[in-house]
N, C-alpha and C positions, 0 to 999 in steps of 0.2 A: 561394874565390879569394883570392889573396894581397893584401897591402896596399901599393900603390906610392904612397899618398897623402901621408902626412906625411914629406916629404923636405926636406933643407936647401934644395934648389933652390926648393921651393914657398914657403918663407919669405923666401928671398933675393929672389925676383921680386916678392913682396908689398911689400918695402921697409919703411921705418920711418915711422910716423905721427907727424909733428912737431906736428900740431894735430888737433883733432876727436876722433872716436871711436877709441879704442885698445883693444888686447887686454889684458884684465886677468884676475886670478884669478877675480873675481866673475862677469864676463860669460861666461868660459869654463866655469866650473862650472854656470852657469845653462843654457848651450847644451848641455852634456853631459847634464844632468838632463832637459832638454826632449826631446832626440832619443832618449835611451834610454827615456824615458817613452812617447813615441809609438811607438817600436819595440816595447815591451812590450805596449801596447794592440793594435797591429796583429797581433802574434804570437798574442794571445788570440783575435782574430777569425778569423785564419787557421786556428787549431786548431779552432774551433767549426764552421767552414765545411767542413772536410775530412770526407769520407765514409768509411764502412767497410762491407764486406759480410760481416757476421758477424765472424769472426776474421781476415778477409783484409783487408790494407791496400789502400786505393784511392788512387792518386795522381791527384788531379783535374787536368784540363787547364789550369786557371788557374794552377797552380804554374809552368808554363813561362812564361806571360805575366808573372807576378810577378818571376821571376828574370831574365828578359830585360830587363824594365823597370828592375830594380835595377842591372844591369850598365850599361845605357845611361845612367841618371841619374848613376852613379858616374863614368863617363867624362866626361860633360858638366861635372859639378861640378869635376873636376880642372882643367878649362880655364877655368871661369867661377867662380873662387873668390869673387868679390865677391857672387855670388848663392848663397852656401853655405847661407844660412838656408832659403829656400824649397826649394832642391834637396835639402838635407839632410833636411828634413821629408818630402819625397816619397820619398827613398831609404829612410828609416826605415819608411814605410808599406809600400812594395813589398817590401823585404827582410824586414820583420816578417811580412807575410802569407805569404811563401814559407816562412820558417823555421817559422812556426806550423803551416801545413798539412803540411809535410814531416815535422816532428817528430811530429805526430799519426799520420801513416801509419807512421812507424818505430816509434812506441810501441805501435801495434796489433800489429805483428809481434814486437816484443821488449818485453814489458810492463815499464814503469818506466824505460825507457832515456832518455826525454826528461828526467825529473827528475834522473837520474844525470848526464847531460851538463850540465844547468844548474848543478847543485851543483859539478861538477868545474870548469866554466868559471869560476864565481865564485871558487872556491878558488885556481885558477891566477892569476886576475887579482889577488887579494889578495896572494898570495905574491910575484908579480913586482913589485907596487907597493912592498912592504916591502923587497925586495932592491934596488930602484932607490933608494928614499928613504933607506935606510941606507948606500948606497954599497957594498954587498956585491958587486954587479956594476956596474962602472963602464962607462958608455957612451962609450968612446973612439972616435976616428975609425976606427981599425982594426976595432973591434967593429962599428961601423955599416957599414963596407964589406963585411965578411964576411956579415952578416945580410942586407943589401940584395942582395948578389950571389946568395946562396942563395935569397932570396925570388923574384928574377927567374927563377932556374933552375927553381923549382917552377912558376911561371906558364907558362914555356915548355913544361915537361913536360906540364902539364894541357892546354895548347892542342894540342900534338902528339898526345896520347892521344885528345883529343876528335875531331880530324880523322881519326886512324887508326881510330877505332872504327867509322867508316862502311865500312871496307874489311876490317879484320881484328879479331879478338878481342883486347881489351886488358884482361885479367882481373887482372893483378897489383896494380892499384890498389885493386880491390874484393875481392880474394881474402882469405879468412881464413887463408892460409898464413903461415908465419913471416916471409917476405919482405913480404907485404902488411901484416901487423901492424907490422913494423919500419918500413915506409914511413909508416904512419899516425902512429906515435909520433914519428918524426923531423919530419914536417910539423907536427904539433900543437906540438912543441917549438919549431919555427921561428916559428910563429904567436905563441907565448908570448914569445919573444925580441923579436918586433916590438912587443909592448907596451912594452918598455923604450925602444925608439926613439921610440914615440909619446909616452911620458911626458917624455922628454928634449926632444923637439921642442916640446912644449907649454910646458914651462918656459922654454926659450930664446925662444920667441915672445913670451911675456909679458915677459921681461927685456929684449928688444930693442924693446919697444913696437911690435909689429906692428899693422897696421890692425885695426879692430874686427871686420871680417868674418872675420878669421882665427880668431877664437874659435869661430865656427860651423864653419869649415872643419876646425879641430882636432877638434871634437866629432864631425864626420862621419868623419874619418879614424880616430878611436878606435873608433867604431861598426863600421867596416869590419873592423878587426882582431878585435874581440870576436866579431862574427858569424862570421868565418872560423874563429876558434879553436873556437867552439861546434860548428860543422859538422864540423870535423876530429875533435873528441872524440866526437861522435855517431857518426861513421863508424868510429872505433876501437872504441867499445863494441859497435857492431853486428857487427864482425868477431869480437870476443871472444865474443859471444853465439852466433855461428854455429859456433864451435869446440865 
């Protein structure tokens, strides 16, 4: 799922904190570390709870519950930003459980794919942070508009394909064909570009002295993007393995 969370509108509606708790580098870093830590622990438990039948991957039913819960929590958090800390923690648990279980099932089918996806995601995150920090890629208003429009387009495509899958076969998204692989590369690249927007929004939120709860909301938004990036890379690697 794409990331519609860290947008200029989100910070504009939060306003500026003239007194009291404000968003700082320290509390934002602490929020990011906490959410990603909880996400990692939940992923580990999701991995250990997933089952397998010999060499056949088994996708447990609770994966559906976990991903539906994660989506629901994400939607609520986007409207209740002042509750971003408890909701973000709940999201980290639900999404972590889903990704852990799903990764285990995929790893049974394609041995080593989960570690490859994790390393690739970490590498992409580091590269995008360096490109943003050094100003190699500048996050201009035009850049934001293009990335956000493309992200919304992907969200709409996923929604349409999900609904259409109940009536017809929608195989090009999961197909290991050149088109399917190209789609995965493009979507993973878009997720990576969303990281640049997240970094920029977090920096601006700190500079504009956004309310303190926006530190947790920013950490939540960054986790949404990283989880999306990981899943897209995992899907891409699965397609490449199927070839």
